[in-house]
C-alpha positions in Angstrom: 88.6 115.0 103.0 89.4 111.5 101.6 87.6 108.6 103.2 89.7 106.2 105.2 89.7 102.6 104.3 88.6 100.2 107.0 91.0 97.4 108.1 88.4 94.8 106.8 88.4 96.4 103.4 92.2 95.8 103.0 92.7 92.6 105.0 91.0 89.2 105.0 90.1 87.2 108.1 93.7 86.0 108.4 95.1 89.5 108.2 96.5 89.1 104.7 96.0 91.7 102.0 92.8 91.1 100.0 93.2 90.3 96.3 90.7 93.0 95.5 92.7 95.6 97.3 95.9 94.5 95.4 93.9 94.8 92.2 92.7 98.3 93.1 96.4 99.4 93.7 97.4 97.8 90.3 94.5 99.6 88.6 95.6 103.0 90.1 99.1 102.3 88.8 97.8 101.4 85.3 95.7 104.6 85.2 98.6 106.6 86.7 96.3 107.9 89.3 98.8 108.9 92.0 96.1 110.6 94.2 94.1 107.4 94.5 97.2 105.3 94.9 98.3 107.5 97.9 94.8 107.2 99.4 94.8 103.4 99.1 98.1 102.8 100.8 98.6 105.8 103.2 97.4 103.9 106.3 99.2 100.6 105.6 101.7 99.3 108.0 105.2 99.0 106.5 105.0 95.2 106.6 101.8 95.4 104.6 103.4 97.8 102.1 106.2 95.2 101.7 103.6 92.5 101.1 101.9 94.7 98.5 105.1 95.3 96.6 105.7 91.5 96.5 102.2 90.9 95.2 102.6 93.4 92.4 104.1 92.3 89.0 107.8 93.0 88.8 107.3 95.7 86.2 105.0 97.6 88.5 107.1 97.6 91.7 109.4 100.5 90.8 106.6 102.5 89.4 104.6 102.0 92.6 107.5 103.3 94.8 108.4 106.2 92.6 104.7 107.2 92.1 104.3 107.5 95.8 107.4 109.7 96.0 107.9 111.3 99.4 104.8 109.6 100.8 106.4 106.1 100.3 107.3 104.6 103.7 111.0 103.5 103.3 110.6 101.3 106.4 108.9 98.8 104.1 112.1 98.1 102.2 113.9 96.1 104.9 110.7 94.0 105.2 111.1 92.7 101.6 112.1 89.2 100.7 115.8 89.1 99.6 115.0 88.3 96.0 112.6 91.2 95.6 114.9 93.5 97.5 117.8 92.7 95.2 115.6 93.3 92.1 114.5 96.7 93.4 117.9 97.8 94.5 119.1 97.2 91.0 116.2 99.0 89.4 115.7 102.0 91.7 117.9 105.1 91.2 120.8 105.3 93.5 119.6 108.8 94.5 116.4 107.2 95.9 118.3 104.5 97.7 120.6 106.9 99.3 117.7 108.9 100.5 116.1 105.8 102.0 119.4 104.8 103.7 119.6 108.2 105.4 116.2 107.5 107.0 116.8 103.9 108.2 118.5 102.4 111.2 122.0 101.1 110.3 121.0 97.4 110.3 118.1 98.1 108.0 120.2 100.3 105.7 122.8 97.6 105.5 120.2 95.0 104.5 119.3 97.2 101.5 122.8 97.7 100.1 124.8 94.7 101.3 124.5 92.7 98.0 124.9 95.6 95.6 127.9 96.2 93.5 130.7 98.0 95.3 130.6 100.8 92.9 126.9 101.4 93.6 127.5 101.1 97.3 130.2 103.7 97.2 128.0 106.1 95.2 125.2 105.7 97.7 127.4 106.0 100.8 128.9 109.2 99.3 125.4 110.8 99.5 124.8 110.1 103.2 126.1 112.1 106.2 129.6 111.2 107.3 128.6 109.6 110.6 126.1 107.3 108.9 128.6 106.6 106.1 131.3 105.6 108.6 128.8 103.2 110.4 127.6 101.7 107.2 131.1 101.2 105.8 132.2 99.5 109.0 129.1 97.3 108.9 129.9 96.1 105.4 133.3 95.0 106.6 131.7 92.3 108.8 130.8 88.9 107.3 127.3 88.5 105.9 124.9 86.8 108.3 127.1 87.9 111.3 126.1 89.8 114.4 128.3 92.7 113.2 126.2 93.0 110.0 122.9 92.8 111.9 123.7 95.3 114.7 122.5 98.8 115.1 125.2 101.3 115.8 123.0 103.9 117.5 122.2 103.4 121.2 122.1 105.2 124.5 125.0 104.7 126.9 125.8 106.5 130.2 128.6 106.1 132.8 127.8 104.1 136.0 128.5 107.1 138.3 125.8 109.2 136.7 122.6 109.8 138.7 119.1 109.0 137.5 118.5 112.7 137.2 121.5 113.2 134.9 120.4 110.3 132.8 116.9 111.6 132.4 118.2 115.1 131.5 120.5 113.6 129.0 117.7 111.7 127.3 115.6 114.8 127.2 118.2 117.2 125.9 120.5 115.2 123.7 119.5 115.4 120.1 121.6 112.6 118.7 119.8 109.7 120.2 117.8 106.8 118.6 114.2 107.6 118.0 113.1 104.5 119.9 114.9 102.6 122.7 113.9 100.6 125.7 117.3 100.1 127.4 120.3 102.3 128.4 123.7 100.7 128.4 126.0 101.4 131.3 129.7 101.8 130.3 133.1 102.0 132.0 135.7 104.7 131.2 136.9 102.5 128.3 133.4 102.5 126.9 132.9 98.8 127.5 129.4 97.9 128.7 129.1 96.7 132.3 125.4 96.4 132.4 122.1 98.0 131.4 119.1 99.8 132.8 115.5 99.6 131.3 114.1 103.1 130.7 111.1 102.2 132.9 113.4 101.5 135.8 115.1 104.8 135.5 111.8 106.6 135.6 110.7 104.8 138.8 113.8 105.8 140.9 114.7 109.1 142.6 116.8 111.6 140.6 119.6 111.4 143.2 120.1 107.6 143.0 123.1 106.4 141.1 122.8 104.3 137.9 125.3 101.8 139.3 122.8 101.0 142.1 119.9 100.1 139.8 121.7 98.7 136.7 121.4 95.0 135.8 124.0 92.6 134.5 123.8 91.4 130.9 122.3 87.9 130.5 123.9 87.6 127.0 126.7 89.5 125.3 127.4 88.9 121.6 130.6 89.2 119.6 130.4 90.9 116.2 131.6 87.6 114.6 128.7 85.5 116.0 126.6 83.9 113.4 123.0 85.2 113.0 121.5 81.8 113.7 123.2 81.8 117.1 122.0 85.3 117.7 118.4 84.4 116.7 118.5 81.3 118.9 119.6 83.2 122.0 117.1 86.0 121.4 114.3 83.3 121.4 115.8 81.2 124.2 116.2 84.1 126.6 113.3 86.2 125.4 115.5 89.1 124.6 114.2 92.5 123.4 117.7 93.8 122.7 121.3 92.8 123.5 124.7 94.4 123.4 
């Protein structure tokens, strides 16, 4: 069994990647040692993988990603600086990019492809499931740096007249839900949000209680046309974890 690398072997006292670790990755690439490369990076957080890609010479970045193959964590791609992202999106095969897009949340997937040529965008979108393709195509219609471009299109919503029990059963049994979520939006018959309920609050109330009795009002609601600077300001100002 391969020996796991300690945090201190990879990071310095400030939490940044050590130069020696980056050199070890570069050496593994030069020697085409895929096994050692996978060992070196397999326990890295996606943000560290993004930093590592940015530290590598431009010529090594694509080789690094392709050499890792299925073990490469595509969650690292949205963490990249825009200039490095654009370079990689131009150099990586569209087949690889479409595979990555299928695994990412809508906002992260849009970040990868938003500045690509329309022809490449269409080729990539043609290879993702129809539901994802529709959401991504709609996202690309919103202005760059707008809330519409930043938003995720997958969320959990329930009607106000549902009970806590119905909501819990829905979360347990419905397959087409986000992998991670902390809030449930409450909607009216027109599918407009009228409030939200934290998941922790749902779990603390009796199954018979109605969602309308425990839901909270939105502190902030955004329009798809709002600029990202305004979104970021309000998230910081009101300590938001998410917003509709």
